[in-house]
N, C-alpha and C positions, 0 to 999 in steps of 0.2 A: 679621931675621925669616926664618924658614924658608919656602921656596916649597913649594908643595903637592907637587910632584914629588919634593922632598927629603924630605918627611915620608912619602910613599908608599914611598920607597926605604928608609928607616929602618924603617918597618913591615915591609916584605918582609925585611930582613936580621934584624931581632929575630925575625921568625917562623920563619925557617930556622935560627936558632941555638939554643943550650940556655939562653940568658939568659932568666930568669923576669920581671924587672922592669927598666925603663930609665928614667932621668930625665935630661933635658937642660935647662940653663938658660943663656940668652944674652941680655943687654940687656933684661931684664924679660919675656922670653918663656919659658915653661916648658913642655916636653913630657914627659909622663909616660905610659909604656905598661907594662902589667902583663898577663901571660899567664894564662889561667884556671889553676886548681890542677891539678897533674899527679897528684893522688891517684888510686889504683887502686880502683874500686869492688870491694866483695867480694861474691862470688856463692855462694849456698847451694845445693847440688845435693841434691835430694830424690829418693830412688829408690823407685819404687813397683812392686809386683809385680802384673802383670795376671792375673787370674784366667781360666782357660781357658773359652771359650765352646763350647756344643755346639749344632749346628744339626741339627734333624731335617728330613730331606728325604722327602717322600711322593711317590710316583709320581703324575703327572698323567694324567688321562683321555686317551685317544687323540684325542678330538675337538677338544681344545684345542691352538691353535697355540702353539709355544714362545716365550717372551717375548723380546723384543728388549732387548739391553743398551743403555741410554741414558747412563748415567754416564760410561763410558769415552769416548764420542764427544763429550759436552759438555766434558769435562776436556781432550781433545786440542784442541778449538776454543779453549778459554781458553788453553791453554798457547801455541797458535799465536799468538793475539792479543797475549800477553805478549811473545813473541819479537819479533813485528812492531814492537811499541811500543819495545821496547830497541833494535832496528836503526834505527827512525826517530829516536829521540833520539840515537843516536850520530852522525847526520848534522847535527844541530842545533848552532848555535853558542851558547855559554853567555856570557852577560854576568855577570861576577863583581864582587863588592865589591872596590873597591880599598883599603878601610879598614874599621875597625871603627866602628860607628855606628848610627844610627836611620834605618831605610828609610822614605821618604815618596813616595807615588805623585803627588802634587800640589805645586805651590808654596805653597798655603795650604789650610786645612781647607774652605773654601768653594768652591775652584776645582776644575775637572774634572781628572781624571788626566792625565798626560802621554801615556801610551798605554795601550790596552786590547788584549786578545787579539784577533788579526785584524788589527791596524794595521800599515800598511807603514812602515818606518823607514829612514833613511839612516845613514851612518856618524856624522854629526855630530848626529843627532836626540837630544834630551834625553829620557831614559826615566824618570828618577827623581831624587830628591835624597837624599843620605845626610848626615845631621847628625853632625858629630864635634867635640867641643870647642867648641860654640856657633857653628861654622862650617857653613854649608849648601853642600855640594859637589854640583854637577850632574854626573850620570852619563850618558855618552853611548852610543849603541848599538854602536859600534865596527865594525859591519858593515850592509850593505845587505840588507833582507829584510823578514820578517813575523814579528811577535811571536805565538809559538805557546803559550806558557805563562808565567805570572807565578808565580815560586815561593816568594814571601814575601807576608806580609800588610802593609798599611799601619800604621806606628807600631812595626813589630817590630825588634828589636835584630839586627844582622847582624855577622858576623865577616868578617875579612879572607879573600878568596878564595871566599867563600860564593856559590854560584850565585844570581842575582836573577831572570834571565829566560832563556828558551829562544827562538832566533830561528832561522827556517828561511832560510838565505841565499839570495840570488837569483843 
């Protein structure tokens, strides 16, 4: 019987190769891996011609104060926030899925989740379970820190290498 580390290594090797399907049988144990279809989606490009717009500007009365532009300032603040979030996310550790399977936040449907946003975790803290081939695999945090974001939903199918959690390392 294959050990979980051997299965993970097989998944990693198949993922990095051009092999689309892999089957391994030994002593009644069968491992079957298949990559998603590599078909290329077809895109349709539609060209539209924009009609020119005419803006009529009338002179304002001298007693009125000129209007202050608010849109560029708001856009600048939004751009700054987006850049800050990108920089912050670059400093975070991603806990990724070591296999293809179904993501679960708790050991059973009626149990509380292993972790929530804001929880402190250690390297060996179990953060979720991934079910693959009727086996429930406990996934550990891999780093000491704080859970900042949970990137997948309970019961969602996940791919090998897909980010599951963002952790702010200590």
